[in-house]
N, C-alpha and C positions, 0 to 999 in steps of 0.2 A: 504494500499498499502506501502509494504518496497523497501529499497535499498540494491544492494548490489554495493559496489562502485556508481555510479552513473546512474547504471543502474536499470532505476527505475519496479519495480518489482507488477503488478496486479492479484486482481482478477481478474476483469474485464477489459479493456483499461481503463483507465478515469475514471476511481470510488475509491472512497478514501474507502466506507463502503462494511460491508461485504456481503456477499454473494448473490444476490437480492427476492435470492427465497428460500423455503426449499426444494428442488428438488436438486436430485446428476446433474442436464444434464440444463443446460442455450441456445435457440436458436431465431436470431435472425436475418434479415436482413443485408447485407454488408450494407448498405446504411445506416439503423438506427445510428449507432453510426459514421461512417464514416465519412457523409454528417455534424456532428459536428464538425469535425478535419478536414475540408476541403478537405477529401478524404487524408489525411496524415496520418496513425497510424506510428506512432514511433517508433522508435525501443525500444522495452521493453518484460518480461518474465513473464512466471507464474509460481509456486509452487504450486501443487497437481493435475496443471489441463491438461488435455490432448484436444488440438483445432484441427476440421477437417473446412478447408473452401470448399465453393463449386463453385466457379464464374460458373454459366449459362451463363451470357453475360459479353462483355468488356473483361479489362486485369488491370494487375496490377506488379508493383514491387516489389519484393519481395527478402526482407533480413531476413538470416536464418544465425545467429553469423557471419563471415566476410565475407561471399558469398553472392552473388545475380544471381537473373535469373528474367525473364520473366514466366509471369502465365498468359493464355489466357479462351476466355472460353470453358467451358465444360471437366476443369481442378479443379484437387481434391487435396487440401495439407492437410498435417497432420504433427501437430506441436504439439511434446512433451512437459512436462515440463521441465523448467527451458534454451531450447532453444531459444537464443532473437532472437526476431522476429519482420518485421517493414514492413508495406505495402505503398504504394504508387499507388490508385487505378484513371482509368479512368472514368470521371465522369459523364457516361453511363452506369459503374458496376451492376450486378444483383447479385446477390446471396443468400448462407445463411452463418453464421457463428455456429458452433453447440462447447459447452464448457460443456468439460463431467470431474467429480469428476474420483482421482482414485480409490478410490471405487467400483463407476460405470465400468467401464474398466475395473478392477476384477473380476466381479463378471460377467459380460458378456461376457467374454473372458474366463473364467472359463476353457470352453471345448473347447478350442482353445490351448493348451498348446505348440504345434508344430508353431504357429507363435507370439507367444508372446514377441520372438526378435526381429520382424519387429516392433512392436510399439516402440521401444524405439530410432529410430533416423527418424529424417523429410526425409518425401520425397514430391512428384510430382508424378501425374500421371493422365492421360488421359482418359476419357472416348468414346467409340466407337461408333460403328451402331450395337454393337450385341447387343442380349434382353437383357444379363447378365444387360449394359450399361443403357439399357433406363428402367428397373427395381431400374435401383442406383437414376438414376433424378427422377422419380418418389417416391422414399422414402423419397429424401432429400424435393421433396414436398410437401409427407402426413408430415414428422414429424413435418416440419412447420406449417402445418395446425391443427395439431391435439396437438403439443406444445401451440398452439393460443385460442385453445378452452376447454370446461371442459366436455364431454363426459365421460358414463360411461367408466372404465378402460382404462381410456387413459393412464396410467403408464404402465400398460404391452403393449396395439398398440406402445407405443413410444421406452420402451427397445426391442423389437420386430424390430422395425425399425432400432433403432440405431445397433443392432445386425446383420442385414444383410448389413449395411452400411461398417462396423466394418470386417466381413467376407471379403465383395469385397477389399477393402484394403491392409488385409492382404494377402489377396490371391497373388495378384498383390506385394507387397513388397518383397513378400518371392519370386517374379522372379526375382527379381534385381540379379546384379553380386556383390552383395557388400556382405561384410563378418557378417553385423549384420542382413542378411538379409536370412540367412541361416537357416537352418530347426533347429532347435532348440532341439529337442529329447525331450529323457522322463527324464532333466534334467531340462525342461525348466522354471517350478515353481522355484527350486533353483537360476537357473539365474538372474529370474526377482527380486526375494525376493534380491539376492546378489544388483543385480543395486538397487531395494532401499535402499539398507543398504549403499552402494555405493555414493549415493545423500546424507544422509545426515549425514556421516561420512568421507566423503574427508579429510577436510580438517585439522583433525586429524592425519592424515598419516596412519593410521593405517596398520600393516604386515597383510599378506594372512590368516597368524592362525589363527589371528581373528575374519575376516570377516567367514573364516566356521566352526569356533566354535560357530559361532550367528545362523547358518546355521544350526547347529546339523550335519556336516561332514567333514570331513579329506580334509586338505588342498592340496593335492594332488588331492581327486575328486574336489573338487573347479576347481581348475588349468582345468583339464581334459574336464569338462564343460563348462568352457569358450573356451574353445580352438576348441572343437564341435561346439559349437553357432556361436563363430561370429572370430575363428580360431587367439585368442590370450589370453597369460596368464592371470590369475585373476592379477598381478602384472602392467603386460602392460595397462590393462584396470583402476587403481589405476592410472596411472604414466597418464594416458588420459586426465583423469577426472580430476587431477591438471593441467594440462598444458593446458586445455580447458578452464577452469578457470582463466587463468593467461593470455593466451592471450586474454580473455573478458575486463579482468582490463586494459590489455594494454593498445588496443582498444577503451573502453568505459566510463574510468574513466582518471583521468587527477593523478592520485598518482604516485609519482618518482617509481623507478625499486626496491627500499628500501622497500617502503610502501606496494607495489605489493604482496615484497616476502614474508612479515612479517602478512599479510594479509592472507594468504594464505598456513600459516602454516610453514614457512620458520624462521629458529632465524637464519640465516649467508646469507646474500643478494648472496654472493658470491658466495658460493655452490646453490644457486636458479637459478644464471646465468648458473653455467656450466649445472645443469642439463633442462634449457630450452634448452642451446644450443645443450644440446645432443639430445635434444626430437624433435628437429626441424631444425637445421642446424642453426641456427641464433642467435646473442643473442636478448634479450629481448630488445633494445633502437633500434637494429636496424628492429624487427619484428614493433615497434611503429612506426616509421619513413615510412617504407613502408608503413602502415595501411592508414598513414597522406598523400601517393604520392595517395593514389588510388588504394592501389597493392589488398587490399582488397574488393574492388568491383567485381571482379572475379564471378565467375559463375561455377568454376571447382568445383567439391566437392561434389555436390547437387544431394543425389542420385534421378534418373529420370525412370521412367518406360520404360520400353524399348517399348513400346509401342508406347512411344511418338520420337523415335530416324529419 
């Protein structure tokens, strides 16, 4: 476990040791870990890990960064790396938690270039009464059984089941009216790599041209890819990532405004305050106070499957 401010970062929640298996996937029941923590998983984050939660029965109040909403039976939640997330499960909740290392995500999504952008934001989806949803329910059950077993060619079947689940999630996420879920087009792999580089270097405030150079493309091409994929320029995405880290530090740590500014790469707290206000419409102090007052519990902003409207 490492920390970002006061926000714990785990491999798996509550574990201080390394990844518990030699595989790039981990599967367990919701109850297995939640029962140990009185069904309350406090806000935390993962690096290099992508999680899928399937609630078969029961309910949970979920927190994703500074937003909250309810999750019920037959809902599927996907949580990308770095997203701060926490859960309060009802004690009768039944379901699965699947954790994948990003090398496996990249391997499984290699032929899904148009859907890569859909896997970069947290989103909540509802299974329906259709045949496809029935297959996904069966896939989660089969994945759990196969993971706990030792039958021949186990890894091949596990990857096939994960692939089916990811395809279903990607299809539904791409249908959402959110910029991050728009079709990524031919440059999806460059965009996905840009997201990886941004996650690695955002604290250094690198210029767009430097990211483009690492990708082997021009800054103009990178901006075009970003606009095609999410409707924003590369610089806007860089600023958004810095702002997100600032918001997390303000909400989840006790650092002063000056300490937050230095921690995310600003040498001048006054400039950081202007940057923050320009991006959010309020000062860091006002944002923190609103979070303290409970504004942060709003459920607005989390992408939700249109089938759940």
